[in-house]
TIVEX-55818 format. One record per residue: x, y, z of N, C-alpha, C in turn. Coordinates in pm, whole numbers, plus 50000, padded with zeros to 5 digits. Layout:
ATOM     nx     ny     nz    cax    cay    caz     cx     cy     cz
ATOM      X      Y      Z      X      Y      Z      X      Y      Z
...
***
This chain:
ATOM     nx     ny     nz    cax    cay    caz     cx     cy     cz
ATOM  50084  49881  50000  50000  50000  50000  50088  50124  50000
ATOM  50049  50227  49924  50126  50349  49917  50117  50424  50050
ATOM  50192  50536  50059  50189  50618  50179  50058  50692  50196
ATOM  49975  50694  50092  49842  50756  50101  49738  50646  50116
ATOM  49676  50640  50232  49577  50536  50259  49444  50565  50193
ATOM  49408  50694  50188  49279  50735  50132  49302  50852  50037
ATOM  49247  50842  49916  49254  50950  49818  49112  50978  49769
ATOM  49066  51101  49784  48932  51141  49740  48945  51256  49642
ATOM  48880  51243  49526  48887  51347  49424  48747  51379  49373
ATOM  48704  51503  49396  48576  51556  49345  48460  51459  49375
ATOM  48450  51420  49501  48349  51323  49541  48213  51391  49564
ATOM  48111  51332  49504  47973  51378  49521  47883  51260  49558
ATOM  47785  51288  49643  47678  51192  49667  47547  51268  49677
ATOM  47455  51234  49585  47325  51299  49581  47216  51198  49608
ATOM  47116  51241  49682  46995  51163  49704  46880  51247  49647
ATOM  46843  51219  49523  46744  51303  49456  46801  51443  49435
ATOM  46729  51543  49487  46773  51682  49474  46868  51724  49587
ATOM  46888  51635  49683  46972  51670  49799  47115  51622  49777
ATOM  47211  51713  49794  47353  51679  49781  47412  51661  49920
ATOM  47443  51537  49956  47495  51507  50089  47645  51526  50097
ATOM  47715  51498  49986  47861  51516  49977  47887  51599  49852
ATOM  47954  51713  49871  47961  51814  49765  48107  51848  49731
ATOM  48162  51778  49631  48295  51807  49578  48404  51802  49685
ATOM  48413  51690  49754  48514  51671  49857  48642  51618  49794
ATOM  48755  51679  49829  48888  51638  49783  48978  51621  49905
ATOM  49048  51507  49911  49123  51479  50033  49225  51369  50010
ATOM  49338  51378  50084  49438  51272  50085  49480  51248  50231
ATOM  49474  51122  50273  49506  51086  50411  49625  50990  50409
ATOM  49725  51021  50489  49849  50944  50490  49841  50821  50580
ATOM  49927  50725  50550  49937  50604  50632  49976  50641  50775
ATOM  49908  50582  50872  49937  50605  51013  49878  50734  51069
ATOM  49806  50808  50986  49751  50936  51030  49619  50915  51104
ATOM  49597  50997  51206  49465  51005  51269  49397  51126  51206
ATOM  49298  51099  51122  49232  51206  51048  49089  51221  51097
ATOM  49049  51344  51125  48916  51369  51178  48826  51446  51084
ATOM  48701  51404  51078  48595  51481  51013  48515  51547  51124
ATOM  48512  51678  51126  48441  51752  51230  48327  51829  51166
ATOM  48210  51822  51229  48097  51897  51177  47969  51856  51247
ATOM  47864  51938  51235  47737  51907  51301  47666  51790  51234
ATOM  47561  51741  51296  47480  51637  51234  47427  51687  51101
ATOM  47431  51601  50999  47385  51640  50867  47490  51706  50780
ATOM  47615  51711  50829  47722  51777  50753  47775  51692  50638
ATOM  47747  51561  50640  47796  51472  50536  47906  51379  50583
ATOM  47937  51381  50712  48048  51300  50765  48020  51150  50747
ATOM  47906  51105  50796  47875  50962  50792  47855  50913  50649
ATOM  47795  50996  50564  47777  50957  50425  47912  50935  50357
ATOM  48006  51024  50382  48140  51009  50323  48207  50882  50374
ATOM  48196  50856  50504  48254  50734  50562  48196  50610  50496
ATOM  48064  50608  50476  48000  50490  50417  48043  50469  50273
ATOM  48067  50578  50202  48120  50565  50066  48260  50505  50071
ATOM  48344  50555  50161  48481  50506  50171  48488  50360  50215
ATOM  48387  50314  50285  48382  50175  50329  48318  50083  50224
ATOM  48277  50138  50110  48215  50057  50007  48071  50022  50035
ATOM  48008  50095  50128  47870  50068  50164  47771  50151  50083
ATOM  47817  50262  50027  47738  50348  49940  47819  50376  49814
ATOM  47752  50379  49700  47819  50414  49575  47818  50566  49558
ATOM  47930  50627  49523  47929  50771  49498  47850  50804  49372
ATOM  47793  50924  49370  47723  50969  49249  47823  51002  49140
ATOM  47934  51068  49178  48042  51097  49084  48169  51122  49162
ATOM  48280  51134  49091  48409  51149  49155  48472  51014  49183
ATOM  48586  51017  49248  48660  50894  49275  48710  50892  49419
ATOM  48709  50772  49478  48765  50752  49611  48844  50622  49610
ATOM  48970  50630  49651  49056  50513  49661  49086  50487  49808
ATOM  49070  50364  49850  49101  50323  49987  49195  50205  49979
ATOM  49314  50219  50037  49418  50116  50028  49451  50083  49883
ATOM  49435  50182  49796  49467  50164  49655  49354  50110  49570
ATOM  49240  50077  49631  49127  50020  49558  49015  50123  49543
ATOM  48953  50123  49426  48843  50214  49397  48717  50165  49468
ATOM  48655  50252  49548  48540  50208  49626  48420  50173  49539
ATOM  48411  50234  49420  48300  50205  49329  48324  50078  49248
ATOM  48450  50053  49212  48484  49940  49126  48516  49813  49205
ATOM  48576  49827  49323  48620  49710  49400  48579  49720  49548
ATOM  48448  49736  49575  48405  49751  49715  48440  49633  49804
ATOM  48440  49511  49747  48474  49394  49827  48621  49396  49868
ATOM  48710  49438  49778  48852  49447  49812  48875  49556  49916
ATOM  48800  49664  49904  48809  49771  50004  48773  49718  50141
ATOM  48661  49644  50150  48615  49595  50280  48713  49496  50342
ATOM  48793  49429  50261  48895  49339  50314  49006  49415  50385
ATOM  49026  49541  50346  49138  49620  50396  49102  49715  50509
ATOM  48977  49717  50549  48935  49816  50649  48869  49751  50770
ATOM  48870  49826  50878  48786  49797  50992  48685  49909  51002
ATOM  48561  49878  51035  48455  49980  51039  48377  49967  51169
ATOM  48360  50080  51233  48281  50084  51357  48178  50195  51341
ATOM  48050  50159  51340  47943  50256  51319  47914  50333  51446
ATOM  47837  50442  51431  47807  50526  51547  47710  50458  51643
ATOM  47643  50355  51596  47557  50276  51684  47630  50148  51721
ATOM  47614  50104  51846  47682  49983  51892  47642  49866  51804
ATOM  47741  49799  51744  47715  49703  51637  47731  49557  51679
ATOM  47764  49530  51805  47781  49392  51848  47648  49336  51899
ATOM  47652  49213  51947  47530  49144  51988  47518  49139  52139
ATOM  47416  49204  52191  47396  49213  52336  47367  49077  52400
ATOM  47308  48985  52322  47270  48856  52379  47381  48752  52368
ATOM  47503  48796  52331  47619  48708  52331  47717  48755  52438
ATOM  47802  48665  52484  47908  48704  52577  48017  48778  52500
ATOM  48109  48838  52574  48224  48903  52512  48300  48802  52426
ATOM  48324  48685  52481  48395  48578  52412  48324  48540  52282
ATOM  48193  48524  52288  48116  48482  52171  48115  48589  52063
ATOM  48109  48715  52102  48114  48823  52003  48247  48822  51928
ATOM  48356  48806  52002  48488  48803  51938  48499  48683  51844
ATOM  48452  48567  51887  48456  48448  51801  48374  48470  51674
ATOM  48256  48529  51691  48168  48552  51576  48234  48643  51473
ATOM  48289  48756  51519  48348  48851  51426  48482  48802  51370
ATOM  48549  48714  51441  48668  48651  51384  48631  48571  51259
ATOM  48517  48503  51266  48470  48428  51151  48421  48519  51040
ATOM  48347  48623  51075  48295  48717  50976  48409  48782  50898
ATOM  48516  48819  50968  48628  48888  50904  48730  48792  50843
ATOM  48704  48663  50854  48792  48566  50788  48929  48552  50852
ATOM  48937  48572  50983  49065  48554  51052  49103  48406  51046
ATOM  49225  48376  51006  49271  48237  50997  49257  48168  51132
ATOM  49213  48044  51131  49187  47973  51256  49311  47967  51345
ATOM  49427  47953  51283  49551  47944  51362  49581  48075  51436
ATOM  49530  48187  51384  49558  48317  51443  49450  48364  51540
ATOM  49337  48295  51542  49224  48344  51621  49254  48353  51771
ATOM  49323  48255  51832  49351  48269  51976  49435  48393  52007
ATOM  49538  48420  51928  49623  48536  51956  49550  48667  51929
ATOM  49465  48668  51824  49390  48790  51794  49282  48815  51900
ATOM  49224  48708  51952  49127  48724  52060  49194  48782  52184
ATOM  49311  48730  52216  49383  48780  52332  49419  48927  52314
ATOM  49460  48962  52192  49494  49102  52164  49371  49192  52184
ATOM  49256  49150  52133  49135  49230  52145  49094  49247  52291
ATOM  49105  49139  52367  49068  49145  52509  49162  49237  52586
ATOM  49291  49226  52558  49388  49311  52628  49372  49457  52590
ATOM  49351  49483  52461  49335  49620  52415  49211  49684  52478
ATOM  49104  49607  52488  48979  49659  52543  48978  49659  52696
ATOM  49078  49596  52758  49081  49589  52904  48978  49494  52961
ATOM  48947  49387  52887  48841  49296  52928  48891  49154  52957
ATOM  49021  49139  52978  49075  49009  53015  49013  48964  53147
ATOM  48966  48840  53151  48900  48788  53270  48750  48808  53269
ATOM  48698  48882  53172  48554  48909  53162  48491  48839  53042
ATOM  48560  48739  52989  48517  48678  52863  48374  48623  52867
ATOM  48329  48575  52980  48196  48514  52989  48087  48614  53029
ATOM  48125  48740  53039  48027  48844  53073  47936  48871  52954
ATOM  47805  48884  52981  47712  48918  52874  47738  49061  52827
ATOM  47742  49080  52699  47777  49211  52643  47677  49319  52685
ATOM  47551  49282  52703  47449  49382  52737  47472  49444  52875
ATOM  47553  49380  52959  47576  49434  53094  47690  49536  53097
ATOM  47761  49551  52987  47873  49645  52984  47824  49789  52974
ATOM  47899  49882  53029  47869  50023  53013  47899  50066  52870
ATOM  47853  50186  52833  47874  50234  52696  48020  50239  52658
ATOM  48106  50286  52748  48248  50296  52718  48312  50161  52694
ATOM  48279  50062  52777  48337  49929  52760  48284  49861  52634
ATOM  48157  49887  52601  48102  49833  52477  48178  49886  52355
ATOM  48207  50015  52357  48278  50074  52244  48420  50020  52231
ATOM  48485  49997  52344  48619  49938  52340  48614  49797  52281
ATOM  48512  49719  52321  48495  49585  52266  48465  49592  52117
ATOM  48380  49686  52076  48347  49700  51934  48471  49734  51852
ATOM  48557  49819  51906  48681  49852  51836  48770  49728  51825
ATOM  48780  49652  51934  48860  49530  51931  48812  49432  51825
ATOM  48681  49419  51812  48625  49328  51710  48647  49382  51569
ATOM  48646  49515  51553  48662  49576  51420  48803  49560  51365
ATOM  48900  49532  51451  49039  49522  51405  49095  49381  51423
ATOM  49009  49283  51441  49055  49145  51458  49135  49097  51338
ATOM  49100  49142  51219  49166  49096  51096  49284  49185  51059
ATOM  49328  49272  51151  49446  49357  51135  49436  49446  51009
ATOM  49329  49520  50994  49315  49605  50877  49412  49723  50882
ATOM  49467  49766  50768  49557  49881  50769  49486  50013  50788
ATOM  49354  50016  50764  49276  50139  50775  49152  50111  50859
ATOM  49124  50201  50954  49009  50185  51043  48922  50309  51033
ATOM  48792  50288  51008  48696  50397  51001  48607  50391  51125
ATOM  48603  50501  51198  48525  50510  51321  48425  50624  51306
ATOM  48297  50589  51299  48193  50688  51275  48129  50730  51408
ATOM  48171  50847  51458  48125  50900  51587  48129  50791  51695
ATOM  48246  50733  51717  48255  50617  51807  48228  50648  51953
ATOM  48240  50774  51994  48223  50806  52137  48096  50885  52164
ATOM  48005  50888  52068  47879  50959  52088  47801  50898  52204
ATOM  47764  50979  52301  47689  50932  52416  47772  50867  52524
ATOM  47906  50869  52509  47996  50810  52609  48050  50920  52699
ATOM  48066  50891  52829  48111  50993  52922  48255  51036  52892
ATOM  48295  51157  52935  48426  51213  52899  48545  51125  52938
ATOM  48539  51059  53053  48651  50974  53094  48665  50855  53000
ATOM  48552  50794  52965  48555  50680  52872  48599  50725  52734
ATOM  48562  50847  52694  48606  50898  52565  48757  50913  52560
ATOM  48816  50965  52667  48961  50982  52672  49032  50847  52664
ATOM  48977  50747  52735  49036  50612  52731  49027  50553  52590
ATOM  48915  50579  52522  48898  50529  52386  49002  50592  52293
ATOM  49030  50720  52312  49128  50786  52228  49270  50735  52255
ATOM  49295  50689  52375  49424  50625  52402  49442  50502  52313
ATOM  49333  50427  52291  49338  50311  52203  49364  50353  52059
ATOM  49302  50463  52016  49323  50513  51880  49469  50549  51858
ATOM  49530  50613  51957  49672  50649  51945  49759  50524  51931
ATOM  49725  50418  52002  49802  50295  51991  49793  50237  51851
ATOM  49675  50245  51789  49660  50196  51653  49746  50278  51557
ATOM  49743  50409  51573  49822  50497  51487  49971  50471  51502
ATOM  50016  50453  51625  50157  50428  51650  50203  50296  51587
ATOM  50109  50203  51571  50140  50075  51507  50136  50083  51355
ATOM  50104  50203  51301  50104  50223  51157  49968  50216  51091
ATOM  49862  50194  51168  49729  50190  51110  49674  50332  51093
ATOM  49606  50354  50982  49541  50481  50956  49404  50480  51025
ATOM  49372  50585  51096  49244  50594  51166  49169  50716  51115
ATOM  49051  50692  51061  48965  50797  51006  48845  50804  51098
ATOM  48826  50916  51167  48723  50925  51270  48636  51048  51247
ATOM  48505  51032  51264  48413  51145  51258  48370  51182  51399
ATOM  48350  51310  51421  48308  51356  51554  48243  51493  51542
ATOM  48161  51528  51640  48115  51667  51650  48164  51730  51780
ATOM  48258  51662  51847  48318  51716  51969  48447  51791  51934
ATOM  48453  51919  51967  48571  51999  51935  48694  51948  52008
ATOM  48678  51902  52132  48795  51856  52207  48854  51730  52144
ATOM  48770  51647  52079  48823  51528  52013  48900  51565  51886
ATOM  48858  51671  51819  48932  51715  51701  49076  51751  51738
ATOM  49096  51796  51861  49231  51831  51908  49323  51710  51910
ATOM  49267  51589  51921  49349  51469  51929  49396  51422  51792
ATOM  49339  51473  51684  49371  51427  51549  49498  51495  51497
ATOM  49566  51427  51407  49680  51489  51341  49635  51599  51246
ATOM  49528  51572  51171  49467  51673  51085  49315  51659  51093
ATOM  49247  51768  51059  49102  51773  51069  49045  51842  50946
ATOM  48933  51790  50896  48856  51858  50792  48723  51901  50853
ATOM  48684  52025  50830  48555  52075  50875  48454  52061  50762
ATOM  48345  51991  50789  48240  51973  50689  48115  52051  50730
ATOM  48052  52111  50630  47928  52184  50655  47843  52176  50529
ATOM  47721  52120  50544  47630  52102  50431  47698  52028  50316
ATOM  47776  51926  50350  47838  51841  50250  47967  51891  50191
ATOM  48004  52014  50221  48126  52072  50165  48237  52076  50269
ATOM  48359  52056  50226  48474  52068  50313  48517  52214  50314
ATOM  48498  52282  50426  48521  52426  50431  48657  52463  50492
ATOM  48725  52367  50553  48858  52393  50608  48931  52261  50627
ATOM  49064  52265  50618  49147  52146  50632  49282  52186  50689
ATOM  49329  52112  50790  49460  52139  50846  49476  52075  50982
ATOM  49588  52102  51047  49608  52055  51183  49516  52134  51275
ATOM  49487  52083  51395  49405  52161  51488  49461  52300  51514
ATOM  49593  52311  51526  49655  52442  51550  49633  52535  51431
ATOM  49646  52481  51309  49626  52563  51190  49483  52611  51179
ATOM  49387  52524  51213  49247  52564  51204  49214  52670  51308
ATOM  49269  52656  51427  49247  52758  51529  49299  52893  51482
ATOM  49416  52891  51422  49478  53015  51376  49399  53079  51263
ATOM  49352  52995  51168  49283  53049  51051  49142  53095  51081
ATOM  49074  53024  51173  48936  53059  51203  48925  53170  51307
ATOM  49026  53181  51393  49021  53283  51496  48954  53231  51622
ATOM  48992  53286  51735  48944  53238  51864  48792  53247  51881
ATOM  48724  53357  51842  48580  53363  51864  48504  53251  51794
ATOM  48545  53219  51668  48477  53114  51594  48495  52979  51661
ATOM  48616  52952  51708  48643  52824  51772  48566  52812  51902
ATOM  48552  52920  51975  48476  52917  52100  48331  52884  52072
ATOM  48276  52939  51963  48136  52912  51929  48115  52766  51896
ATOM  48207  52707  51818  48197  52566  51785  48209  52481  51910
ATOM  48302  52516  52000  48324  52439  52121  48200  52442  52210
ATOM  48139  52560  52228  48019  52572  52310  47906  52488  52252
ATOM  47893  52490  52117  47787  52412  52054  47806  52264  52079
ATOM  47931  52217  52075  47957  52075  52098  47927  52036  52241
ATOM  47960  52125  52336  47931  52098  52477  47781  52090  52500
ATOM  47705  52179  52435  47560  52177  52451  47501  52048  52399
ATOM  47554  51998  52286  47504  51871  52232  47538  51756  52326
ATOM  47659  51761  52383  47702  51654  52474  47614  51653  52598
ATOM  47585  51772  52655  47500  51780  52773  47360  51728  52745
ATOM  47311  51759  52623  47176  51716  52587  47168  51565  52577
ATOM  47281  51503  52530  47284  51356  52520  47282  51292  52656
***
């Protein structure tokens, strides 16, 4: 895989007369933690679903791990881990059973499954809890388990769609510690969020509004270009949404 994990050129997605993704252009490097920041309806999740091969773009091109998402969606899905904004595991299975199930879904070789299971349990901090029913876990622990299951097949690129929505601040910080570990190991992490403080954790951030990318850069660069009053307004809005949740 090249040093660019994700390449997007003039990407559009329309639903009838509504344009959800409007001429987005982007390049994301290997090992980068890249953030999409914007309010609900900005086009973040739609773009993620296109990059994961779950939605076909209306026009433009998107390459993930060197594969065209429109032409080779199956090859794309082999190279990625995906975690949706809604908890995607099975509440009526134990932690152990969920990991076993997703090991099979992702095609993890049988010889590697014990070591990958141990890795997922250690990463999520759930060693010794294997027989616990998943429905009894708190939101933060569920998200850690979901992340562990999403990377069982060691994908080079991980897409996380608002992974900490509705999770308390302490659990969110712990989840971001896991993201940093993935990045340090060379995996590219593409994450969407509407929390301004989470954007600070990313190497680079794109601001989306009404489907358009209106700014791109490091958190420090965006602060400088937008000015302090604008950033304060965005931060207050994110806090209000968090309190409402």
